[in-house]
Steps between C-alpha positions, in 0.01 A plus 500: 500500500783329309669389824176352630452318171860378512461372856189303409666354187804388700278315750471739794169523686318833538362492853372857515422754229649463154250715311460862392370749755239731353437592138746786455878516520749223558400390848498139619370337815756415768625158394673218687660201325579171672649172373781693335849382410818710515547486122161659420493847345274636777762400759813619316378836371379806687128564448379858540155456647316325780629152414679269742627144496509263795725196508693289747859610532617236746691301236631816335649627828680176562650505152628859519661495845874468524786559266839664532639804320310534170318168540126513560319760708743471789450499872356851536165396357484163674332392821825506701548871422219577745744437786710792377208741512329384821577519870376277779334698779366387834234695687413424860168616643465462878144396576448505874812328629821675586820338391 
């Protein structure tokens, strides 16, 4: 429950769940946070339990792409790396006309 409390205190929104489940044990309802920022504790640390965070990564991806040698994430995790791992295929299906 400390992570849920921390998320609320740092300004995240609990969209689903966020409370205890049942009267016995240490069970919590499945919980989803939105309106989170990368510097929040609930984003940076691993939470053992049914807790997830949802945020837009569009700006983050643009910032991390690129770099050479030890600089940044590098090209392997960028958008252009997809070309290395994909192949263009063409499939022809003859539907009624002979070529």
